[in-house]
mmCIF file of the N, C-alpha and C atoms, coordinates in Angstrom:
data_MODEL
# 
_entry.id   MODEL 
# 
loop_
_atom_site.group_PDB 
_atom_site.id 
_atom_site.type_symbol 
_atom_site.label_atom_id 
_atom_site.label_alt_id 
_atom_site.label_comp_id 
_atom_site.label_asym_id 
_atom_site.label_entity_id 
_atom_site.label_seq_id 
_atom_site.pdbx_PDB_ins_code 
_atom_site.Cartn_x 
_atom_site.Cartn_y 
_atom_site.Cartn_z 
_atom_site.occupancy 
_atom_site.B_iso_or_equiv 
_atom_site.pdbx_formal_charge 
_atom_site.auth_seq_id 
_atom_site.auth_comp_id 
_atom_site.auth_asym_id 
_atom_site.auth_atom_id 
_atom_site.pdbx_PDB_model_num 
ATOM 1   N N  . UNK A 1 1  ? 0.714  -1.154 -0.237  1.00 0.00 ? 1  UNK A N  1 
ATOM 2   C CA . UNK A 1 1  ? -0.229 0.074  0.092   1.00 0.00 ? 1  UNK A CA 1 
ATOM 3   C C  . UNK A 1 1  ? 1.007  1.299  -0.097  1.00 0.00 ? 1  UNK A C  1 
ATOM 4   N N  . UNK A 1 2  ? 1.885  1.366  0.821   1.00 0.00 ? 2  UNK A N  1 
ATOM 5   C CA . UNK A 1 2  ? 2.752  2.213  1.055   1.00 0.00 ? 2  UNK A CA 1 
ATOM 6   C C  . UNK A 1 2  ? 3.554  2.565  -0.196  1.00 0.00 ? 2  UNK A C  1 
ATOM 7   N N  . UNK A 1 3  ? 4.009  1.759  -0.847  1.00 0.00 ? 3  UNK A N  1 
ATOM 8   C CA . UNK A 1 3  ? 4.740  1.860  -2.428  1.00 0.00 ? 3  UNK A CA 1 
ATOM 9   C C  . UNK A 1 3  ? 3.887  2.652  -3.204  1.00 0.00 ? 3  UNK A C  1 
ATOM 10  N N  . UNK A 1 4  ? 2.516  2.268  -3.155  1.00 0.00 ? 4  UNK A N  1 
ATOM 11  C CA . UNK A 1 4  ? 1.335  3.045  -4.419  1.00 0.00 ? 4  UNK A CA 1 
ATOM 12  C C  . UNK A 1 4  ? 1.577  4.709  -4.027  1.00 0.00 ? 4  UNK A C  1 
ATOM 13  N N  . UNK A 1 5  ? 1.424  4.859  -2.661  1.00 0.00 ? 5  UNK A N  1 
ATOM 14  C CA . UNK A 1 5  ? 1.611  6.365  -2.386  1.00 0.00 ? 5  UNK A CA 1 
ATOM 15  C C  . UNK A 1 5  ? 2.904  7.188  -2.661  1.00 0.00 ? 5  UNK A C  1 
ATOM 16  N N  . UNK A 1 6  ? 3.788  6.649  -2.372  1.00 0.00 ? 6  UNK A N  1 
ATOM 17  C CA . UNK A 1 6  ? 5.340  6.934  -2.963  1.00 0.00 ? 6  UNK A CA 1 
ATOM 18  C C  . UNK A 1 6  ? 5.351  7.254  -4.701  1.00 0.00 ? 6  UNK A C  1 
ATOM 19  N N  . UNK A 1 7  ? 4.976  6.200  -5.169  1.00 0.00 ? 7  UNK A N  1 
ATOM 20  C CA . UNK A 1 7  ? 4.820  6.173  -6.570  1.00 0.00 ? 7  UNK A CA 1 
ATOM 21  C C  . UNK A 1 7  ? 3.761  7.411  -7.186  1.00 0.00 ? 7  UNK A C  1 
ATOM 22  N N  . UNK A 1 8  ? 3.103  7.443  -6.420  1.00 0.00 ? 8  UNK A N  1 
ATOM 23  C CA . UNK A 1 8  ? 1.789  8.789  -6.898  1.00 0.00 ? 8  UNK A CA 1 
ATOM 24  C C  . UNK A 1 8  ? 2.339  10.018 -6.659  1.00 0.00 ? 8  UNK A C  1 
ATOM 25  N N  . UNK A 1 9  ? 3.318  10.190 -5.226  1.00 0.00 ? 9  UNK A N  1 
ATOM 26  C CA . UNK A 1 9  ? 4.250  11.200 -5.205  1.00 0.00 ? 9  UNK A CA 1 
ATOM 27  C C  . UNK A 1 9  ? 5.259  11.651 -6.308  1.00 0.00 ? 9  UNK A C  1 
ATOM 28  N N  . UNK A 1 10 ? 5.750  10.421 -6.216  1.00 0.00 ? 10 UNK A N  1 
ATOM 29  C CA . UNK A 1 10 ? 6.895  10.497 -7.526  1.00 0.00 ? 10 UNK A CA 1 
ATOM 30  C C  . UNK A 1 10 ? 6.278  11.133 -9.101  1.00 0.00 ? 10 UNK A C  1 
ATOM 31  N N  . UNK A 1 11 ? 5.381  10.509 -9.050  1.00 0.00 ? 11 UNK A N  1 
ATOM 32  C CA . UNK A 1 11 ? 4.320  10.829 -10.271 1.00 0.00 ? 11 UNK A CA 1 
ATOM 33  C C  . UNK A 1 11 ? 4.239  12.354 -10.613 1.00 0.00 ? 11 UNK A C  1 
ATOM 34  N N  . UNK A 1 12 ? 3.256  12.620 -9.579  1.00 0.00 ? 12 UNK A N  1 
ATOM 35  C CA . UNK A 1 12 ? 3.228  13.861 -9.422  1.00 0.00 ? 12 UNK A CA 1 
ATOM 36  C C  . UNK A 1 12 ? 4.246  15.195 -9.570  1.00 0.00 ? 12 UNK A C  1 
ATOM 37  N N  . UNK A 1 13 ? 5.416  14.584 -8.805  1.00 0.00 ? 13 UNK A N  1 
ATOM 38  C CA . UNK A 1 13 ? 6.265  15.668 -9.065  1.00 0.00 ? 13 UNK A CA 1 
ATOM 39  C C  . UNK A 1 13 ? 7.219  15.771 -10.291 1.00 0.00 ? 13 UNK A C  1 
ATOM 40  N N  . UNK A 1 14 ? 6.998  14.427 -10.521 1.00 0.00 ? 14 UNK A N  1 
ATOM 41  C CA . UNK A 1 14 ? 7.815  14.462 -12.096 1.00 0.00 ? 14 UNK A CA 1 
ATOM 42  C C  . UNK A 1 14 ? 6.561  15.158 -13.404 1.00 0.00 ? 14 UNK A C  1 
ATOM 43  N N  . UNK A 1 15 ? 5.379  14.915 -13.246 1.00 0.00 ? 15 UNK A N  1 
ATOM 44  C CA . UNK A 1 15 ? 4.597  15.848 -13.941 1.00 0.00 ? 15 UNK A CA 1 
ATOM 45  C C  . UNK A 1 15 ? 4.548  17.616 -13.579 1.00 0.00 ? 15 UNK A C  1 
ATOM 46  N N  . UNK A 1 16 ? 4.831  17.793 -12.764 1.00 0.00 ? 16 UNK A N  1 
ATOM 47  C CA . UNK A 1 16 ? 5.123  19.111 -12.509 1.00 0.00 ? 16 UNK A CA 1 
ATOM 48  C C  . UNK A 1 16 ? 6.246  19.428 -12.926 1.00 0.00 ? 16 UNK A C  1 
ATOM 49  N N  . UNK A 1 17 ? 7.174  18.975 -12.816 1.00 0.00 ? 17 UNK A N  1 
ATOM 50  C CA . UNK A 1 17 ? 8.441  19.532 -13.525 1.00 0.00 ? 17 UNK A CA 1 
ATOM 51  C C  . UNK A 1 17 ? 8.510  19.021 -15.047 1.00 0.00 ? 17 UNK A C  1 
ATOM 52  N N  . UNK A 1 18 ? 7.675  18.021 -15.574 1.00 0.00 ? 18 UNK A N  1 
ATOM 53  C CA . UNK A 1 18 ? 7.719  18.001 -17.262 1.00 0.00 ? 18 UNK A CA 1 
ATOM 54  C C  . UNK A 1 18 ? 6.589  19.017 -17.754 1.00 0.00 ? 18 UNK A C  1 
ATOM 55  N N  . UNK A 1 19 ? 5.415  19.616 -16.796 1.00 0.00 ? 19 UNK A N  1 
ATOM 56  C CA . UNK A 1 19 ? 5.083  20.750 -17.208 1.00 0.00 ? 19 UNK A CA 1 
ATOM 57  C C  . UNK A 1 19 ? 5.707  22.014 -17.610 1.00 0.00 ? 19 UNK A C  1 
ATOM 58  N N  . UNK A 1 20 ? 6.592  22.531 -16.517 1.00 0.00 ? 20 UNK A N  1 
ATOM 59  C CA . UNK A 1 20 ? 7.591  23.615 -16.562 1.00 0.00 ? 20 UNK A CA 1 
ATOM 60  C C  . UNK A 1 20 ? 8.611  23.467 -17.874 1.00 0.00 ? 20 UNK A C  1 
ATOM 61  N N  . UNK A 1 21 ? 8.982  22.133 -18.063 1.00 0.00 ? 21 UNK A N  1 
ATOM 62  C CA . UNK A 1 21 ? 9.895  21.752 -19.165 1.00 0.00 ? 21 UNK A CA 1 
ATOM 63  C C  . UNK A 1 21 ? 9.179  22.132 -20.489 1.00 0.00 ? 21 UNK A C  1 
ATOM 64  N N  . UNK A 1 22 ? 7.969  21.632 -20.907 1.00 0.00 ? 22 UNK A N  1 
ATOM 65  C CA . UNK A 1 22 ? 7.221  21.969 -22.335 1.00 0.00 ? 22 UNK A CA 1 
ATOM 66  C C  . UNK A 1 22 ? 6.788  23.278 -22.129 1.00 0.00 ? 22 UNK A C  1 
ATOM 67  N N  . UNK A 1 23 ? 6.522  23.951 -21.031 1.00 0.00 ? 23 UNK A N  1 
ATOM 68  C CA . UNK A 1 23 ? 6.163  25.602 -21.044 1.00 0.00 ? 23 UNK A CA 1 
ATOM 69  C C  . UNK A 1 23 ? 7.351  26.303 -21.554 1.00 0.00 ? 23 UNK A C  1 
ATOM 70  N N  . UNK A 1 24 ? 8.339  25.920 -20.898 1.00 0.00 ? 24 UNK A N  1 
ATOM 71  C CA . UNK A 1 24 ? 9.666  26.944 -21.182 1.00 0.00 ? 24 UNK A CA 1 
ATOM 72  C C  . UNK A 1 24 ? 10.298 26.335 -22.476 1.00 0.00 ? 24 UNK A C  1 
ATOM 73  N N  . UNK A 1 25 ? 10.401 25.097 -22.484 1.00 0.00 ? 25 UNK A N  1 
ATOM 74  C CA . UNK A 1 25 ? 11.361 24.532 -23.430 1.00 0.00 ? 25 UNK A CA 1 
ATOM 75  C C  . UNK A 1 25 ? 10.553 24.660 -25.181 1.00 0.00 ? 25 UNK A C  1 
ATOM 76  N N  . UNK A 1 26 ? 9.177  24.153 -25.062 1.00 0.00 ? 26 UNK A N  1 
ATOM 77  C CA . UNK A 1 26 ? 8.618  24.285 -26.057 1.00 0.00 ? 26 UNK A CA 1 
ATOM 78  C C  . UNK A 1 26 ? 7.530  25.359 -26.578 1.00 0.00 ? 26 UNK A C  1 
ATOM 79  N N  . UNK A 1 27 ? 7.486  26.317 -25.519 1.00 0.00 ? 27 UNK A N  1 
ATOM 80  C CA . UNK A 1 27 ? 6.329  27.389 -25.492 1.00 0.00 ? 27 UNK A CA 1 
ATOM 81  C C  . UNK A 1 27 ? 4.891  27.007 -25.701 1.00 0.00 ? 27 UNK A C  1 
ATOM 82  N N  . UNK A 1 28 ? 4.738  25.351 -25.192 1.00 0.00 ? 28 UNK A N  1 
ATOM 83  C CA . UNK A 1 28 ? 3.263  25.257 -25.236 1.00 0.00 ? 28 UNK A CA 1 
ATOM 84  C C  . UNK A 1 28 ? 2.566  25.185 -24.091 1.00 0.00 ? 28 UNK A C  1 
ATOM 85  N N  . UNK A 1 29 ? 2.026  26.377 -23.696 1.00 0.00 ? 29 UNK A N  1 
ATOM 86  C CA . UNK A 1 29 ? 1.722  26.935 -22.282 1.00 0.00 ? 29 UNK A CA 1 
ATOM 87  C C  . UNK A 1 29 ? 0.378  26.090 -22.183 1.00 0.00 ? 29 UNK A C  1 
ATOM 88  N N  . UNK A 1 30 ? -0.699 25.930 -22.899 1.00 0.00 ? 30 UNK A N  1 
ATOM 89  C CA . UNK A 1 30 ? -1.829 25.170 -22.439 1.00 0.00 ? 30 UNK A CA 1 
ATOM 90  C C  . UNK A 1 30 ? -1.603 23.978 -22.232 1.00 0.00 ? 30 UNK A C  1 
ATOM 91  N N  . UNK A 1 31 ? -0.791 23.266 -23.109 1.00 0.00 ? 31 UNK A N  1 
ATOM 92  C CA . UNK A 1 31 ? -0.522 21.563 -22.735 1.00 0.00 ? 31 UNK A CA 1 
ATOM 93  C C  . UNK A 1 31 ? 0.285  21.769 -21.380 1.00 0.00 ? 31 UNK A C  1 
ATOM 94  N N  . UNK A 1 32 ? 1.093  22.496 -21.166 1.00 0.00 ? 32 UNK A N  1 
ATOM 95  C CA . UNK A 1 32 ? 1.998  22.518 -19.603 1.00 0.00 ? 32 UNK A CA 1 
ATOM 96  C C  . UNK A 1 32 ? 0.819  23.050 -18.827 1.00 0.00 ? 32 UNK A C  1 
ATOM 97  N N  . UNK A 1 33 ? 0.088  23.788 -18.931 1.00 0.00 ? 33 UNK A N  1 
ATOM 98  C CA . UNK A 1 33 ? -1.127 23.926 -17.814 1.00 0.00 ? 33 UNK A CA 1 
ATOM 99  C C  . UNK A 1 33 ? -1.995 22.972 -17.163 1.00 0.00 ? 33 UNK A C  1 
ATOM 100 N N  . UNK A 1 34 ? -2.274 22.042 -18.556 1.00 0.00 ? 34 UNK A N  1 
ATOM 101 C CA . UNK A 1 34 ? -3.058 20.742 -18.208 1.00 0.00 ? 34 UNK A CA 1 
ATOM 102 C C  . UNK A 1 34 ? -2.281 19.972 -17.207 1.00 0.00 ? 34 UNK A C  1 
ATOM 103 N N  . UNK A 1 35 ? -1.099 19.492 -17.935 1.00 0.00 ? 35 UNK A N  1 
ATOM 104 C CA . UNK A 1 35 ? 0.100  18.605 -17.172 1.00 0.00 ? 35 UNK A CA 1 
ATOM 105 C C  . UNK A 1 35 ? 0.272  19.273 -15.841 1.00 0.00 ? 35 UNK A C  1 
ATOM 106 N N  . UNK A 1 36 ? 0.663  20.499 -15.583 1.00 0.00 ? 36 UNK A N  1 
ATOM 107 C CA . UNK A 1 36 ? 0.663  21.010 -14.321 1.00 0.00 ? 36 UNK A CA 1 
ATOM 108 C C  . UNK A 1 36 ? -0.194 20.662 -13.331 1.00 0.00 ? 36 UNK A C  1 
ATOM 109 N N  . UNK A 1 37 ? -1.454 20.892 -13.762 1.00 0.00 ? 37 UNK A N  1 
ATOM 110 C CA . UNK A 1 37 ? -2.934 20.847 -12.960 1.00 0.00 ? 37 UNK A CA 1 
ATOM 111 C C  . UNK A 1 37 ? -3.035 19.127 -12.336 1.00 0.00 ? 37 UNK A C  1 
ATOM 112 N N  . UNK A 1 38 ? -2.880 18.397 -13.638 1.00 0.00 ? 38 UNK A N  1 
ATOM 113 C CA . UNK A 1 38 ? -2.705 16.947 -13.181 1.00 0.00 ? 38 UNK A CA 1 
ATOM 114 C C  . UNK A 1 38 ? -1.927 16.383 -12.344 1.00 0.00 ? 38 UNK A C  1 
ATOM 115 N N  . UNK A 1 39 ? -0.620 17.254 -12.231 1.00 0.00 ? 39 UNK A N  1 
ATOM 116 C CA . UNK A 1 39 ? 0.698  16.795 -11.409 1.00 0.00 ? 39 UNK A CA 1 
ATOM 117 C C  . UNK A 1 39 ? 0.379  16.957 -9.838  1.00 0.00 ? 39 UNK A C  1 
ATOM 118 N N  . UNK A 1 40 ? -0.345 18.162 -9.947  1.00 0.00 ? 40 UNK A N  1 
ATOM 119 C CA . UNK A 1 40 ? -0.663 18.365 -8.803  1.00 0.00 ? 40 UNK A CA 1 
ATOM 120 C C  . UNK A 1 40 ? -2.010 18.204 -8.242  1.00 0.00 ? 40 UNK A C  1 
ATOM 121 N N  . UNK A 1 41 ? -2.694 17.593 -9.088  1.00 0.00 ? 41 UNK A N  1 
ATOM 122 C CA . UNK A 1 41 ? -4.060 16.930 -8.608  1.00 0.00 ? 41 UNK A CA 1 
ATOM 123 C C  . UNK A 1 41 ? -3.651 15.368 -7.993  1.00 0.00 ? 41 UNK A C  1 
ATOM 124 N N  . UNK A 1 42 ? -2.371 14.617 -8.706  1.00 0.00 ? 42 UNK A N  1 
ATOM 125 C CA . UNK A 1 42 ? -1.821 13.538 -8.181  1.00 0.00 ? 42 UNK A CA 1 
ATOM 126 C C  . UNK A 1 42 ? -0.969 13.671 -7.053  1.00 0.00 ? 42 UNK A C  1 
ATOM 127 N N  . UNK A 1 43 ? -0.057 14.548 -7.151  1.00 0.00 ? 43 UNK A N  1 
ATOM 128 C CA . UNK A 1 43 ? 0.978  14.816 -5.645  1.00 0.00 ? 43 UNK A CA 1 
ATOM 129 C C  . UNK A 1 43 ? -0.221 15.090 -4.414  1.00 0.00 ? 43 UNK A C  1 
ATOM 130 N N  . UNK A 1 44 ? -1.161 15.968 -4.542  1.00 0.00 ? 44 UNK A N  1 
ATOM 131 C CA . UNK A 1 44 ? -2.084 16.492 -3.497  1.00 0.00 ? 44 UNK A CA 1 
ATOM 132 C C  . UNK A 1 44 ? -2.948 15.009 -2.970  1.00 0.00 ? 44 UNK A C  1 
ATOM 133 N N  . UNK A 1 45 ? -3.288 14.353 -3.786  1.00 0.00 ? 45 UNK A N  1 
ATOM 134 C CA . UNK A 1 45 ? -4.030 13.088 -3.672  1.00 0.00 ? 45 UNK A CA 1 
ATOM 135 C C  . UNK A 1 45 ? -3.037 11.841 -3.002  1.00 0.00 ? 45 UNK A C  1 
ATOM 136 N N  . UNK A 1 46 ? -1.993 11.945 -3.484  1.00 0.00 ? 46 UNK A N  1 
ATOM 137 C CA . UNK A 1 46 ? -1.055 11.078 -2.640  1.00 0.00 ? 46 UNK A CA 1 
ATOM 138 C C  . UNK A 1 46 ? -0.837 11.420 -1.345  1.00 0.00 ? 46 UNK A C  1 
ATOM 139 N N  . UNK A 1 47 ? -0.331 12.721 -1.126  1.00 0.00 ? 47 UNK A N  1 
ATOM 140 C CA . UNK A 1 47 ? -0.145 13.037 0.237   1.00 0.00 ? 47 UNK A CA 1 
ATOM 141 C C  . UNK A 1 47 ? -1.596 13.162 0.840   1.00 0.00 ? 47 UNK A C  1 
ATOM 142 N N  . UNK A 1 48 ? -2.565 13.173 0.579   1.00 0.00 ? 48 UNK A N  1 
ATOM 143 C CA . UNK A 1 48 ? -3.746 13.207 1.759   1.00 0.00 ? 48 UNK A CA 1 
ATOM 144 C C  . UNK A 1 48 ? -4.101 11.808 1.745   1.00 0.00 ? 48 UNK A C  1 
ATOM 145 N N  . UNK A 1 49 ? -3.718 11.110 0.783   1.00 0.00 ? 49 UNK A N  1 
ATOM 146 C CA . UNK A 1 49 ? -4.100 9.396  1.194   1.00 0.00 ? 49 UNK A CA 1 
ATOM 147 C C  . UNK A 1 49 ? -2.977 8.833  1.986   1.00 0.00 ? 49 UNK A C  1 
ATOM 148 N N  . UNK A 1 50 ? -1.690 9.595  1.869   1.00 0.00 ? 50 UNK A N  1 
ATOM 149 C CA . UNK A 1 50 ? -0.494 9.091  2.847   1.00 0.00 ? 50 UNK A CA 1 
ATOM 150 C C  . UNK A 1 50 ? -0.783 9.501  4.457   1.00 0.00 ? 50 UNK A C  1 
ATOM 151 N N  . UNK A 1 51 ? -1.205 10.761 4.533   1.00 0.00 ? 51 UNK A N  1 
ATOM 152 C CA . UNK A 1 51 ? -1.524 11.142 6.197   1.00 0.00 ? 51 UNK A CA 1 
ATOM 153 C C  . UNK A 1 51 ? -2.984 10.499 6.437   1.00 0.00 ? 51 UNK A C  1 
ATOM 154 N N  . UNK A 1 52 ? -3.584 9.952  5.512   1.00 0.00 ? 52 UNK A N  1 
ATOM 155 C CA . UNK A 1 52 ? -4.930 9.352  6.244   1.00 0.00 ? 52 UNK A CA 1 
ATOM 156 C C  . UNK A 1 52 ? -4.175 7.925  6.402   1.00 0.00 ? 52 UNK A C  1 
ATOM 157 N N  . UNK A 1 53 ? -3.559 7.195  5.883   1.00 0.00 ? 53 UNK A N  1 
ATOM 158 C CA . UNK A 1 53 ? -2.944 5.959  6.137   1.00 0.00 ? 53 UNK A CA 1 
ATOM 159 C C  . UNK A 1 53 ? -2.331 5.770  7.067   1.00 0.00 ? 53 UNK A C  1 
ATOM 160 N N  . UNK A 1 54 ? -1.770 7.133  7.526   1.00 0.00 ? 54 UNK A N  1 
ATOM 161 C CA . UNK A 1 54 ? -0.889 7.509  8.649   1.00 0.00 ? 54 UNK A CA 1 
ATOM 162 C C  . UNK A 1 54 ? -1.548 7.361  9.739   1.00 0.00 ? 54 UNK A C  1 
ATOM 163 N N  . UNK A 1 55 ? -2.545 8.108  9.777   1.00 0.00 ? 55 UNK A N  1 
ATOM 164 C CA . UNK A 1 55 ? -3.431 8.625  10.734  1.00 0.00 ? 55 UNK A CA 1 
ATOM 165 C C  . UNK A 1 55 ? -4.068 7.110  11.085  1.00 0.00 ? 55 UNK A C  1 
ATOM 166 N N  . UNK A 1 56 ? -4.630 6.590  10.392  1.00 0.00 ? 56 UNK A N  1 
ATOM 167 C CA . UNK A 1 56 ? -5.273 5.425  10.384  1.00 0.00 ? 56 UNK A CA 1 
ATOM 168 C C  . UNK A 1 56 ? -4.535 4.157  11.110  1.00 0.00 ? 56 UNK A C  1 
ATOM 169 N N  . UNK A 1 57 ? -3.251 4.180  10.745  1.00 0.00 ? 57 UNK A N  1 
ATOM 170 C CA . UNK A 1 57 ? -2.276 3.080  11.222  1.00 0.00 ? 57 UNK A CA 1 
ATOM 171 C C  . UNK A 1 57 ? -1.453 3.301  12.720  1.00 0.00 ? 57 UNK A C  1 
ATOM 172 N N  . UNK A 1 58 ? -1.096 4.463  12.687  1.00 0.00 ? 58 UNK A N  1 
ATOM 173 C CA . UNK A 1 58 ? -0.731 5.133  14.056  1.00 0.00 ? 58 UNK A CA 1 
ATOM 174 C C  . UNK A 1 58 ? -1.565 5.505  15.000  1.00 0.00 ? 58 UNK A C  1 
ATOM 175 N N  . UNK A 1 59 ? -2.787 5.817  14.435  1.00 0.00 ? 59 UNK A N  1 
ATOM 176 C CA . UNK A 1 59 ? -3.626 6.389  15.658  1.00 0.00 ? 59 UNK A CA 1 
ATOM 177 C C  . UNK A 1 59 ? -3.720 7.946  15.997  1.00 0.00 ? 59 UNK A C  1 
ATOM 178 N N  . UNK A 1 60 ? -4.719 8.820  15.887  1.00 0.00 ? 60 UNK A N  1 
ATOM 179 C CA . UNK A 1 60 ? -4.455 10.000 16.137  1.00 0.00 ? 60 UNK A CA 1 
ATOM 180 C C  . UNK A 1 60 ? -5.470 10.576 17.571  1.00 0.00 ? 60 UNK A C  1 
ATOM 181 N N  . UNK A 1 61 ? -4.793 11.111 18.624  1.00 0.00 ? 61 UNK A N  1 
ATOM 182 C CA . UNK A 1 61 ? -5.248 11.622 19.487  1.00 0.00 ? 61 UNK A CA 1 
ATOM 183 C C  . UNK A 1 61 ? -5.588 13.045 19.785  1.00 0.00 ? 61 UNK A C  1 
ATOM 184 N N  . UNK A 1 62 ? -6.980 13.534 19.465  1.00 0.00 ? 62 UNK A N  1 
ATOM 185 C CA . UNK A 1 62 ? -7.010 15.016 19.467  1.00 0.00 ? 62 UNK A CA 1 
ATOM 186 C C  . UNK A 1 62 ? -6.980 15.657 20.760  1.00 0.00 ? 62 UNK A C  1 
ATOM 187 N N  . UNK A 1 63 ? -6.712 14.648 21.974  1.00 0.00 ? 63 UNK A N  1 
ATOM 188 C CA . UNK A 1 63 ? -6.678 15.502 23.218  1.00 0.00 ? 63 UNK A CA 1 
ATOM 189 C C  . UNK A 1 63 ? -5.151 15.669 23.566  1.00 0.00 ? 63 UNK A C  1 
ATOM 190 N N  . UNK A 1 64 ? -4.329 15.000 22.553  1.00 0.00 ? 64 UNK A N  1 
ATOM 191 C CA . UNK A 1 64 ? -3.130 15.257 22.866  1.00 0.00 ? 64 UNK A CA 1 
ATOM 192 C C  . UNK A 1 64 ? -2.287 16.526 22.603  1.00 0.00 ? 64 UNK A C  1 
ATOM 193 N N  . UNK A 1 65 ? -1.484 16.956 23.584  1.00 0.00 ? 65 UNK A N  1 
ATOM 194 C CA . UNK A 1 65 ? -0.868 18.415 23.467  1.00 0.00 ? 65 UNK A CA 1 
ATOM 195 C C  . UNK A 1 65 ? 0.158  18.506 22.221  1.00 0.00 ? 65 UNK A C  1 
ATOM 196 N N  . UNK A 1 66 ? 0.115  19.579 21.603  1.00 0.00 ? 66 UNK A N  1 
ATOM 197 C CA . UNK A 1 66 ? 0.708  19.931 20.638  1.00 0.00 ? 66 UNK A CA 1 
ATOM 198 C C  . UNK A 1 66 ? 2.469  19.568 20.722  1.00 0.00 ? 66 UNK A C  1 
ATOM 199 N N  . UNK A 1 67 ? 2.869  19.864 21.735  1.00 0.00 ? 67 UNK A N  1 
ATOM 200 C CA . UNK A 1 67 ? 4.317  19.913 22.065  1.00 0.00 ? 67 UNK A CA 1 
ATOM 201 C C  . UNK A 1 67 ? 4.575  18.379 22.453  1.00 0.00 ? 67 UNK A C  1 
ATOM 202 N N  . UNK A 1 68 ? 3.728  17.271 22.266  1.00 0.00 ? 68 UNK A N  1 
ATOM 203 C CA . UNK A 1 68 ? 3.925  16.089 22.432  1.00 0.00 ? 68 UNK A CA 1 
ATOM 204 C C  . UNK A 1 68 ? 3.905  15.038 21.353  1.00 0.00 ? 68 UNK A C  1 
ATOM 205 N N  . UNK A 1 69 ? 3.208  15.835 20.410  1.00 0.00 ? 69 UNK A N  1 
ATOM 206 C CA . UNK A 1 69 ? 2.859  15.146 18.902  1.00 0.00 ? 69 UNK A CA 1 
ATOM 207 C C  . UNK A 1 69 ? 4.021  14.689 18.186  1.00 0.00 ? 69 UNK A C  1 
ATOM 208 N N  . UNK A 1 70 ? 5.225  15.279 18.231  1.00 0.00 ? 70 UNK A N  1 
ATOM 209 C CA . UNK A 1 70 ? 6.310  14.988 17.594  1.00 0.00 ? 70 UNK A CA 1 
ATOM 210 C C  . UNK A 1 70 ? 7.396  14.291 18.471  1.00 0.00 ? 70 UNK A C  1 
ATOM 211 N N  . UNK A 1 71 ? 8.408  13.293 18.445  1.00 0.00 ? 71 UNK A N  1 
ATOM 212 C CA . UNK A 1 71 ? 9.287  13.239 19.436  1.00 0.00 ? 71 UNK A CA 1 
ATOM 213 C C  . UNK A 1 71 ? 10.365 14.205 19.699  1.00 0.00 ? 71 UNK A C  1 
ATOM 214 N N  . UNK A 1 72 ? 10.592 14.349 21.180  1.00 0.00 ? 72 UNK A N  1 
ATOM 215 C CA . UNK A 1 72 ? 11.056 15.545 21.341  1.00 0.00 ? 72 UNK A CA 1 
ATOM 216 C C  . UNK A 1 72 ? 10.787 16.424 21.578  1.00 0.00 ? 72 UNK A C  1 
ATOM 217 N N  . UNK A 1 73 ? 9.292  16.540 21.513  1.00 0.00 ? 73 UNK A N  1 
ATOM 218 C CA . UNK A 1 73 ? 8.689  17.749 21.933  1.00 0.00 ? 73 UNK A CA 1 
ATOM 219 C C  . UNK A 1 73 ? 8.829  19.166 21.211  1.00 0.00 ? 73 UNK A C  1 
ATOM 220 N N  . UNK A 1 74 ? 9.034  19.324 20.091  1.00 0.00 ? 74 UNK A N  1 
ATOM 221 C CA . UNK A 1 74 ? 9.498  20.652 19.535  1.00 0.00 ? 74 UNK A CA 1 
ATOM 222 C C  . UNK A 1 74 ? 8.561  21.744 19.715  1.00 0.00 ? 74 UNK A C  1 
# 
């Protein structure tokens, strides 16, 4: 399950970089905008699903103080 989320993140980041390359190198801004939006959507979906997976696996305690939320209490 986790490797799918990592793949989604990498795919989304690659699409964002590809969109910039197409927009700058080929001057095809319409195509670049579409690829950029798709890349951001894939990236955001992967991050949201990964956060939900982490919360479901490790649990979330809403009553926990924020200074104890991370190891070391930053």
